[in-house]
Backbone as a ProteinNet text record, in pm:
[ID]
protein_1_A
[PRIMARY]
XXXXXXXXXXXXXXXXXXXXXXXXXXXXXXXXXXXXXXXXXXXXXXXXXXXXXXXXXXXXXXXXXXXXXXXXXXXXXXX
[TERTIARY]
1974	1918.4	1943.6	2004	1998.3	1950.3	1904.8	1829.7	1929.6	1914.9	1998.7	2048.6	2160.8	2200.6	2290	2339	2414	2554.8	2616.2	2761.4	2768.9	2852.3	2873.7	2931.7	2890.7	2952.7	2863.9	2945.1	2879.7	2870.6	2768.8	2766.7	2759.9	2825.4	2821.6	2807	2773	2763.5	2844	2919.4	3006.1	2958.2	2922	2857.8	2914	2963.3	3011.9	3114.3	3196.3	3304.9	3251.4	3135.9	3087.3	3023.4	3055.8	3008.1	2886	2788.8	2645.9	2665.7	2616.7	2613.3	2474.1	2460.8	2325.4	2275.7	2127	2082.9	2051.2	2030.6	2003.7	1851.9	1793.5	1636.4	1621.8	1514.6	1476.8	1379.9	1318	1223.9	1197.8	1154.7	1125.8	1018.4	940.9	813	837.1	860.2	862.6	792.6	704.4	619.4	506.6	481.4	370.9	448.8	553.2	614.6	701.5	677.1	749.8	882.1	1003.6	1120.4	1150.4	1207.4	1248.9	1401.7	1471.7	1597.4	1636.2	1543.8	1551.9	1540.9	1457.2	1402.2	1291.1	1223.8	1083.1	979.4	873.5	762.8	638.3	664	538.8	482.7	551.6	512	412.6	448.5	382.8	255.4	254.3	138.1	38.5	83.1	8.7	-77.9	-2.1	-49.9	-162.6	-144.4	-255.1	-373.2	-349.2	-450.5	-530.6	-475.8	-546.1	-621.5	-564.4	-647.4	-764.9	-745	-862.8	-987.9	-933.3	-1029.4	-1094	-1033.4	-1100.9	-1201.8	-1183.7	-1256	-1408.8	-1362	-1482.7	-1560.8	-1515.5	-1581.1	-1680.7	-1614.3	-1689.8	-1802.4	-1777.7	-1878.9	-1997.7	-1966.1	-2045.9	-2130	-2075.2	-2147.7	-2228.8	-2205.2	-2296.6	-2396.1	-2380.4	-2454.5	-2496.8	-2629.9	-2692.4	-2706.7	-2792.7	-2842.2	-2771.9	-2669.4	-2600	-2611.7	-2616.5	-2594.8	-2451.5	-2409.3	-2274.4	-2206.2	-2298.7	-2233.4	-2213.5	-2324.5	-2287.8	-2187.8	-2182.1	-2043.6	-1922.6	-1908.5	-1778.8	-1735.7	-1842.1	-1850.4	-1798.9	-1851.7	-1813.5	-1669.9	-1641.1	-1505.4	-1394.2	-1418.1	-1310.9	-1310.2	-1410	-1386.9	-1318.2	-1337.5	-1289	-1138.5	-1088.3	-954.3	-888.8
779.8	781.3	638.5	632.2	502	517.9	386	369	383.7	470.1	511.1	412	416.2	337.3	428.4	372.5	427.9	479.5	429.1	457.3	586.6	658.5	810.8	773.6	672.3	669.4	744.1	813.1	898.3	821.6	801	772.2	868.8	830.4	939.7	853.2	938	871.7	965.3	923.2	983.8	967.8	1092.7	1094.1	1213.3	1193.6	1311.3	1376.1	1330.6	1414.5	1494.6	1455.2	1530.9	1431.4	1472.6	1393.9	1419.1	1331	1381.1	1288.9	1361.1	1290.5	1236.3	1120.6	1057.9	1123.9	1126	1159.9	1047.2	1046.3	926.9	936.6	852.8	843.7	726.6	731.3	625.6	531	572.5	498.2	509.5	426.8	435.2	353.4	417.7	336.2	309	189.5	147.3	48.3	50.6	-44.4	-73	25.2	8.6	-75.8	-106.5	-162.9	-63.9	-48.3	34.4	-31.1	27.1	-36	59.1	19.4	103.5	76.2	155	134.9	8.5	-5	-148.1	-263.1	-251.7	-364.4	-440.1	-374.5	-427.1	-392.6	-492.3	-466.1	-396.2	-361	-308.1	-202.6	-99.3	-3.1	-25.5	-131.7	-182.6	-216.4	-327.1	-373.5	-273.1	-166.8	-45.9	17.9	37.3	105.7	39.2	-91.6	-206.2	-181.6	-200.9	-207.8	-84.7	20	157.6	145	107.4	91.4	19.2	-88.6	-187.8	-134	-47.9	-12.4	120.8	190.5	295.3	239.2	130.7	52.8	7.8	-53.1	-96.9	16.1	119.6	254.6	295.7	297.4	331.7	251.3	141.2	34	35.6	59.8	64.2	203.4	307.2	449.4	437.8	381.1	390.4	283.3	165	49.5	5.5	42.2	15.9	-153.6	-210.3	-336.3	-424.6	-514.1	-600.4	-731.4	-817.3	-965.8	-1018.2	-1123.1	-1162.4	-1157.6	-1209.4	-1223.6	-1087.4	-992.2	-845.1	-790.1	-799.9	-733.1	-789.4	-920.3	-975.5	-923.8	-911.9	-854.1	-713.4	-629.5	-496.5	-485.9	-545.6	-528.9	-587.7	-698.9	-735.2	-649.6	-589.1	-498.9	-364.9	-304.5	-177.5	-225.9	-329.4	-385.8	-444.1
-880.2	-748.5	-687.5	-555.6	-495.6	-353.3	-317.2	-200.1	-89	-1.1	109.2	193.7	263.1	386.5	474.2	577.9	679.4	646.4	549.8	507.4	429	454.3	380.2	247.2	162.1	32.2	-45.9	-155.9	-252.6	-382.4	-439.9	-588.3	-697.8	-826.2	-916.8	-1051	-1138	-1277.8	-1368.8	-1468	-1553.7	-1708.1	-1757.9	-1879.4	-1962.1	-2094.4	-2174.9	-2103.6	-2040	-1949.4	-1826.5	-1788.3	-1677.4	-1563.9	-1444.6	-1338.7	-1264.9	-1253.5	-1186.9	-1057.8	-934.5	-816.4	-811.4	-750.8	-720.1	-604.5	-596.1	-460.4	-384	-270	-174.9	-139.4	-155.5	-105.6	-5.8	79.3	169.8	113.1	0.9	-51.4	-198.8	-291.8	-418.7	-466.1	-527	-611.4	-750.5	-789.9	-929.4	-985.8	-1077.7	-1123.1	-1043.1	-928.9	-821.6	-724.5	-708.6	-586.5	-511.4	-384.3	-307.8	-235.5	-249.1	-203.6	-88.6	18.6	125.8	142.9	207	230.7	334.9	398	479.8	424.2	297.9	206	289.5	373.3	424.5	353.2	361.1	260.9	348.3	448.4	532.2	464.3	398.7	342.9	223.8	144	42.4	82	199.4	253.4	298.6	372.7	410	304.2	193	71.3	-4.4	-0.4	-56.3	23.9	155.5	274.3	237.4	225.2	208.7	80.3	-11.4	-133.3	-141.2	-57.5	-58.5	32.7	124.2	224.4	152.6	66.7	-18.4	-102.9	-149.2	-266.7	-168.4	-59.4	25.9	71.5	102.2	143.8	38.6	-101.1	-218.2	-235.8	-226.7	-258	-167.6	-24.7	85.8	66.9	25.4	21.1	-98.4	-213	-324.9	-345.3	-288.8	-305.4	-164.8	-133.9	-17.2	5.5	-66.1	-66.7	-160.8	-122.2	-194.8	-154.1	-239.4	-198.4	-224.2	-182	-176.1	-314.5	-405.5	-546.3	-627.8	-604.2	-660.6	-581	-457.1	-400.3	-447.8	-456	-521.6	-665.9	-744	-876.7	-883.3	-783.5	-786.6	-730	-612.1	-562.6	-646.8	-725.6	-813.1	-937.6	-996.1	-1082.8	-1053.8	-933.8	-879.3	-851.5	-800.6	-750.3	-882.7
[MASK]
+++++++++++++++++++++++++++++++++++++++++++++++++++++++++++++++++++++++++++++++

């Protein structure tokens, strides 16, 4: 698999006298890092922000009265 670009280049792998064509993709997630074809990190930032907002919503929903220290402890433990 290779990250796509505008050129019409075809990549392949040869193994055991067989040729395998590689698929072209626009983005790939490896080790939790999202890499796009244009190498911009906005998709990675959006996913991190979504995760943080989900955690904040969870803490807000289940814990009504929190002081600052307890909130920080819960937030850090979920993230």
